[in-house]
N, C-alpha and C positions, 0 to 999 in steps of 0.2 A: 827713263821716265823723268820728266823735268817740270819745274815750275820756273817761270821767267817773268821779269817785269815787262809790262807793255803799256802802251798809251792808247786807251780806248775810252769811249763814252762810258759813263757810270752805269753798271749793270743794275737791273731790277732784281728784287728778292725772288728767288726760285722757290716754289713750294717744296716741302719736305718729301722725301721718297723713302720707302721702307728699306731697312737693312736686309741682307740676305741671311736666311737661317737664324737659329737661335744662338745664344752665347755658348762659347766653348769653355768647358770646365777649366778653371785655373788660369785662364787667359784674361789679361786686362782689357777692359772696353776702351777703345780708342774713339775719340769724338773731337770734332772741331770746337774751338772756342765758341761760347754762346753769344758773345758780345761783339758788336762792331764789324761783322763780316757780312757782306752782301755778295751774292753770286748768281750767275746764270750760265746756261749752256749756250754756246754760240758756235755753229759749224763744227760740232764734234769736240770742241774744247770747252773747258770751264773757265770763265773769266771771273775773277774775284776782286772785290774792292775791300781792302783792309782799312776801314775808316780810322782805326786807332793810329795807324802809321801813315795814313794818306798814301797808300801804295796800291797800284793795280798789279795783279798777277794773272797769268794764264797757265792753265794746266793742260797738258797734251791729252791725246785720246785715251791712253792707258790710265792716266790719272783721273780723267773724266769718268771712266768706268767705275773707279773706286770712290769718287767724291760723294755721291748720294749716300752710300753706306756709312762713310765717315761722318756725315752730317747727323745721321740717326744714332750712331754708336755701333761699333763693330769690333771684332777681334782680328788679330793679325792672320790667323788661319782662314778666317772668312774672307779677308781681302785677297789672300793667295788664291782661294777657290774662285773668286770673282774673275781674276785674271785668267785662270785655267779654263773657266767656262766661256770667257769672252774672246780670248786670243789663242792662237796655235803656238803655245810656248811650253817648254818643259818646266816641271815644278821648281827646279833649282833657279831657273831664270825668273820665274814669277816671284819666288821668295826674295831674290836679290832686288828686284824692281820694287816690291812692296817695302822692303827695308830702306831703300834709297828714298822713296817717296815719303815715308814716315819721317825719316831724318830731315828731309828738306822742309816738311811742314813744321817739325819741331824747331828747327833753326830759325824759322820765320815767326815763331811764337803763335802758330795757328791752331795748335792742338790744345784742348782743354785739359785741366788737371783733374 
């Protein structure tokens, strides 16, 4: 799963989408920063403009499946379940991909606190 810089026209704000399922007991809720992020889905990828850093990012198809849930607020187990429901992957692979994606979002300062 990857996030990468790209050069594309500025995206429009995408409407919110509901998260999958309810919160999982004891798990922190993961959510994107509320400020200065605009995004939209383009050809199966999510294109993001981080206005705070003046950076364009693109998220691959697996990340795009997770993105709407992270916009609304979601737990790690819920993200893993989204990948299991969307792609033909084993649980261990889904968990590694979710962890890598969340680490990448965190490194870029895209997750809220």
